[in-house]
C-alpha positions in Angstrom: 89.4 -27.2 2.0 86.2 -25.2 1.1 85.6 -21.9 2.7 82.5 -21.1 4.4 80.5 -20.2 1.4 81.4 -23.6 -0.1 83.8 -21.9 -2.7 87.2 -22.4 -3.1 89.6 -25.4 -3.5 88.7 -28.7 -2.6 90.2 -32.2 -2.3 90.0 -35.2 -4.9 90.1 -38.3 -2.8 91.6 -41.5 -3.9 92.7 -45.0 -3.0 95.0 -47.9 -4.4 92.1 -50.3 -4.5 88.4 -50.1 -5.2 87.3 -51.4 -1.7 89.5 -48.8 0.1 87.7 -46.2 -2.3 84.4 -47.8 -1.3 84.8 -47.5 2.3 86.6 -44.1 2.3 83.8 -42.5 0.2 81.4 -43.8 2.6 79.6 -45.9 0.1 79.5 -49.2 2.4 78.5 -48.4 5.9 78.2 -50.4 9.1 74.8 -50.8 10.7 75.3 -49.6 14.3 72.6 -51.8 15.5 73.8 -55.1 14.0 77.5 -55.5 14.3 79.1 -57.3 11.4 76.5 -56.2 9.0 76.7 -53.5 6.4 74.7 -51.9 3.7 75.5 -49.5 0.7 74.5 -45.9 1.0 71.9 -44.6 -1.3 74.7 -42.7 -3.0 76.4 -45.9 -4.1 73.8 -46.4 -6.9 75.1 -43.3 -8.6 78.8 -43.3 -7.7 81.6 -43.7 -10.2 84.8 -45.2 -9.6 87.6 -43.5 -11.6 91.0 -45.1 -12.3 93.5 -42.4 -12.5 96.8 -42.9 -14.3 99.4 -40.3 -14.3 102.3 -39.9 -16.7 104.5 -38.7 -14.0 104.7 -39.5 -10.3 102.6 -37.6 -8.1 104.5 -35.4 -5.6 102.8 -36.0 -2.2 103.3 -35.3 1.6 103.5 -38.6 3.1 101.4 -38.7 6.1 101.1 -42.5 6.1 104.5 -43.5 8.0 107.2 -42.3 10.1 106.7 -38.7 9.6 103.2 -38.8 11.3 105.1 -40.1 14.5 107.7 -37.6 14.3 105.1 -34.9 14.0 103.0 -36.3 17.0 99.8 -36.4 14.8 99.2 -40.2 14.3 96.5 -40.5 16.8 94.8 -37.4 15.5 94.7 -38.9 12.0 93.3 -42.1 13.2 90.9 -40.6 15.7 87.2 -39.4 15.4 87.8 -35.9 15.3 87.0 -34.9 11.8 87.3 -31.0 12.8 91.0 -31.6 13.4 91.5 -33.5 10.2 89.6 -30.7 8.4 92.0 -28.2 10.0 95.1 -30.2 9.0 93.7 -30.3 5.4 93.3 -26.6 5.3 96.9 -26.1 6.6 98.1 -28.5 4.0 96.1 -26.8 1.4 97.6 -23.6 2.2 101.2 -25.0 1.8 100.2 -26.6 -1.6 98.9 -23.1 -2.8 101.9 -21.1 -1.7 104.1 -23.8 -3.7 102.2 -23.5 -6.7 102.1 -26.9 -7.8 105.3 -28.4 -6.5 103.4 -30.8 -4.4 100.0 -32.1 -5.6 98.4 -33.5 -2.4 99.2 -36.0 0.4 98.8 -39.7 1.3 97.5 -40.8 4.6 96.4 -44.0 6.4 92.9 -45.0 5.6 90.6 -44.5 8.5 88.2 -47.0 7.4 90.4 -49.8 5.8 93.5 -50.4 8.3 96.6 -51.1 6.6 95.9 -49.3 3.3 96.4 -45.7 2.5 94.3 -42.9 0.9 95.1 -40.1 -1.3 94.0 -36.4 -1.2 94.9 -34.4 -4.3 94.4 -30.6 -4.2 92.1 -29.2 -6.8 94.5 -26.2 -6.9 96.9 -28.5 -9.0 94.2 -30.0 -11.4 95.4 -27.7 -14.3 99.1 -28.9 -13.9 97.9 -32.6 -13.6 95.3 -33.1 -16.2 97.8 -32.7 -19.1 99.6 -35.9 -17.6 96.5 -37.7 -16.6 94.4 -40.6 -18.3 91.0 -41.5 -16.6 89.1 -44.7 -16.9 85.7 -44.6 -15.2 82.9 -47.0 -14.4 79.9 -47.1 -12.4 80.5 -48.5 -8.9 77.4 -50.9 -9.2 79.1 -52.3 -12.4 82.5 -53.1 -10.6 83.7 -56.7 -9.5 84.2 -55.4 -6.0 80.6 -54.2 -5.6 79.3 -57.5 -7.0 81.5 -59.3 -4.3 80.3 -57.2 -1.6 76.6 -57.4 -2.4 77.1 -61.2 -2.5 78.5 -61.2 1.1 76.3 -62.6 3.7 76.9 -59.7 5.8 75.6 -57.2 3.1 72.0 -56.1 3.7 69.5 -53.7 2.3 68.1 -52.8 5.5 69.4 -51.0 8.6 66.8 -52.5 10.9 67.9 -56.0 11.4 
């Protein structure tokens, strides 16, 4: 949702669980030359996982269910065309800005963890939401989920297996 200068509104991405947040955030990546293996990105060492607790429900466009079938965009949401997804995000962002906080963002099917959903919250509504928000944060490397994944026999620290 950033303009060409890198200014402007942006999306705050989230998930219902830490694993989905890890894969959506691209902190855990598959190794193309070694199917079944994965490694953590360099950014994972400095990543922070924040748990957001809102005192009121978020108002979100639901792009995770029947609506995407009705709109005919399910395949695009799941496909590899990130430009299309960027375009959709820009268009949804315009709607959110026009409605001045009536909608906070959207929920969509996770592209990297099938069966789960992810969230995109517009930075345009952060002032509205911050009074209703409690944040708990911890380093990704300190989470139980990170420890579980690092202990996996499929986890490696080398992409040249």
